[in-house]
C-alpha positions as CSV (number, residue, x, y, z in Angstrom):
1,X,86.4,109.7,107.8
2,X,84.3,106.6,107.2
3,X,85.9,103.3,108.2
4,X,85.1,99.7,108.5
5,X,86.9,96.8,110.2
6,X,86.8,93.5,108.3
7,X,88.5,90.1,108.5
8,X,90.8,89.0,105.7
9,X,89.1,86.2,103.8
10,X,91.9,85.1,101.4
11,X,93.5,81.8,102.5
12,X,97.0,83.2,101.9
13,X,96.2,86.6,103.5
14,X,96.9,89.9,101.7
15,X,99.7,88.6,99.6
16,X,100.5,89.0,95.8
17,X,97.3,88.1,94.0
18,X,94.8,89.4,96.6
19,X,96.8,92.6,97.0
20,X,97.0,93.1,93.2
21,X,93.2,92.7,92.8
22,X,92.5,95.1,95.7
23,X,95.0,97.7,94.5
24,X,93.5,97.6,91.0
25,X,90.0,98.1,92.3
26,X,91.1,100.9,94.6
27,X,93.0,102.6,91.7
28,X,89.7,102.8,89.7
29,X,87.9,104.6,92.5
30,X,87.4,108.4,92.5
31,X,88.3,108.4,96.2
32,X,91.4,107.5,98.2
33,X,91.1,104.4,100.4
34,X,93.5,103.2,103.0
35,X,94.1,99.8,104.8
36,X,95.6,99.3,108.2
37,X,96.2,96.5,110.7
38,X,94.8,97.8,114.0
39,X,97.5,99.8,115.9
40,X,99.6,100.3,112.8
41,X,100.1,103.0,110.2
42,X,97.6,102.9,107.3
43,X,98.7,102.3,103.7
44,X,97.4,103.3,100.3
45,X,95.0,100.6,99.1
46,X,95.9,101.4,95.4
47,X,99.4,100.1,96.0
48,X,99.8,96.3,96.0
49,X,103.3,96.5,97.4
50,X,102.1,98.7,100.4
51,X,99.2,96.2,101.0
52,X,101.6,93.4,101.2
53,X,103.7,95.3,103.8
54,X,100.8,95.0,106.2
55,X,101.5,91.3,106.7
56,X,97.8,90.6,107.2
57,X,97.0,86.9,107.1
58,X,93.8,84.9,106.8
59,X,91.5,85.8,109.7
60,X,93.4,89.0,110.7
61,X,91.4,92.2,111.2
62,X,92.0,95.1,108.8
63,X,90.6,98.6,109.0
64,X,89.5,100.1,105.7
65,X,89.1,103.9,105.7
66,X,88.6,106.7,103.2
67,X,86.6,109.8,102.3
68,X,83.7,108.0,100.6
69,X,81.6,105.3,102.4
70,X,80.8,103.5,99.1
71,X,84.5,103.2,98.3
72,X,85.3,102.0,101.8
73,X,82.5,99.4,101.5
74,X,83.7,98.2,98.0
75,X,87.3,97.6,99.2
76,X,86.2,96.1,102.5
77,X,84.1,93.6,100.5
78,X,87.2,92.6,98.5
79,X,89.3,92.2,101.7
80,X,86.7,89.9,103.2
81,X,86.5,87.8,100.0
82,X,88.7,84.8,99.3
83,X,90.5,86.3,96.3
84,X,92.6,83.1,95.8
85,X,89.6,81.0,94.9
């Protein structure tokens, strides 16, 4: 399963607005994508509520994984971006 570890770029971390934008993008993909804080259980990236349960803040590492490398890369790019700007 392809995976990529990235650093959260949003100033407020993966909270309401960034989580909603990531979940919407993940929901449009033809592949399942998951997010996890290292050492913790992964969550479905298409659920903004589950993303917020990670408690990932700005500068925290998050592992993005899934069955399709392009989907993993697309969601990883969003996690790295400041989605509050």
